[in-house]
Wavefront OBJ file of the C-alpha trace (Angstrom):
o trace
v 13.383 -9.570 12.863
v 10.956 -8.030 9.426
v 8.266 -6.113 9.834
v 6.026 -3.993 8.452
v 3.634 -1.856 9.906
v 1.040 0.775 8.171
v -0.634 3.998 9.214
v -2.306 6.696 8.105
v -6.280 4.900 7.447
v -9.417 6.545 8.368
v -12.625 7.943 7.690
v -13.070 10.175 5.100
v -15.747 11.270 2.419
v -15.766 10.767 -0.812
v -13.564 12.968 -3.206
v -11.853 13.563 -0.011
v -7.564 12.260 -0.202
v -5.597 10.228 2.519
v -1.783 9.255 2.879
v -1.083 5.709 4.001
v 2.433 5.096 4.903
v 4.157 1.557 5.325
v 7.873 1.414 7.665
v 9.816 -0.913 7.158
v 12.438 -2.857 9.376
v 14.258 -6.073 9.688
v 15.163 -5.964 6.344
v 17.465 -4.898 3.435
v 14.673 -2.678 1.891
v 16.492 -1.249 -1.039
v 16.035 -4.415 -2.554
v 11.936 -5.130 -2.160
v 9.004 -4.465 -4.124
v 6.769 -3.008 -2.226
v 3.559 -2.951 -2.664
v -0.156 -1.680 -1.465
v -2.924 -4.707 -1.165
v -6.227 -3.931 -0.515
v -8.970 -6.492 1.093
v -12.606 -6.438 1.849
v -14.883 -8.944 3.569
v -15.629 -11.993 1.457
v -13.682 -11.104 -1.362
v -9.785 -12.498 -2.276
v -6.997 -9.700 -1.418
v -6.350 -7.398 -4.367
v -3.366 -5.487 -5.872
v -3.492 -1.486 -5.268
v 0.089 -0.486 -7.042
v 3.465 -1.996 -6.247
v 7.026 0.384 -6.503
v 10.202 -1.979 -7.818
v 13.362 -2.045 -6.064
v 14.439 0.178 -9.085
v 10.822 3.037 -8.697
v 9.121 1.395 -11.292
v 5.526 1.347 -10.675
v 2.239 0.069 -11.728
v -0.961 0.163 -10.338
v -5.098 -1.494 -10.024
v -6.503 -0.068 -13.039
v -9.494 1.269 -10.757
v -7.153 3.548 -9.366
v -4.637 4.808 -12.379
v -4.482 8.490 -12.430
v -6.016 8.794 -8.234
v -3.424 6.917 -6.483
v -0.015 7.814 -6.387
v 3.157 5.189 -4.511
v 5.993 6.061 -4.088
v 9.255 4.789 -1.475
v 12.231 6.435 0.266
v 15.228 3.925 0.492
v 16.843 6.407 3.008
v 13.313 6.209 5.040
v 12.621 2.191 4.508
v 9.314 3.624 4.144
v 6.926 4.027 1.062
v 3.243 5.538 0.763
v 0.445 5.253 -0.983
v -1.154 8.684 -1.485
v -4.902 7.888 -2.417
v -6.955 10.993 -3.584
v -10.550 11.553 -5.501
v -12.064 8.437 -3.191
v -15.131 6.665 -4.058
v -17.039 4.658 -1.560
v -15.960 1.200 -3.455
v -11.870 2.098 -2.381
v -12.717 1.456 1.189
v -11.171 -2.029 2.854
v -8.264 -3.041 4.891
v -4.756 -2.043 2.945
v -1.742 -3.994 3.634
v 1.374 -3.277 2.519
v 3.645 -5.907 1.550
v 7.126 -6.268 0.650
v 9.043 -8.850 -1.519
v 11.915 -9.660 -3.318
v 11.017 -10.545 -7.062
v 12.383 -14.643 -8.052
v 12.172 -16.076 -3.917
v 10.484 -16.836 -1.108
v 11.787 -13.450 0.932
v 7.637 -11.734 1.719
v 6.191 -10.284 5.009
v 3.399 -8.569 5.302
v 1.862 -5.519 7.761
v -1.840 -5.987 9.325
v -3.363 -4.010 7.648
v -4.996 -0.250 8.213
v -8.609 0.097 6.847
v -9.967 2.526 4.691
v -13.751 3.814 5.061
v -14.864 6.248 2.260
v -18.490 7.704 3.153
v -19.975 10.055 3.370
l 1 2 3 4 5 6 7 8 9 10 11 12 13 14 15 16 17 18 19 20 21 22 23 24 25 26 27 28 29 30 31 32 33 34 35 36 37 38 39 40 41 42 43 44 45 46 47 48 49 50 51 52 53 54 55 56 57 58 59 60 61 62 63 64 65 66 67 68 69 70 71 72 73 74 75 76 77 78 79 80 81 82 83 84 85 86 87 88 89 90 91 92 93 94 95 96 97 98 99 100 101 102 103 104 105 106 107 108 109 110 111 112 113 114 115 116 117
């Protein structure tokens, strides 16, 4: 059974940093594109960053230069390093695993990130 478990969220002051981690089990991790999405109440879930099975990355314009996504296939983990955090980064962050051009897709339960002074 596929499972994604996020950790690392919390409360941080503006300008601070957080590192989110997502541990995957029950999937062939190396073939999945791994991504982080975020959602605030009343808004659609949005893509923050993704890393393909081949290691290529893409980022939302709003986080470019501040966030870094990375994956460790040996450990079945994907991380999101978030620096220079802003109040508008406050959201529930979700880990996502998807095989491109297939119906195979899984979500974690989410971890809350709050940026506030």
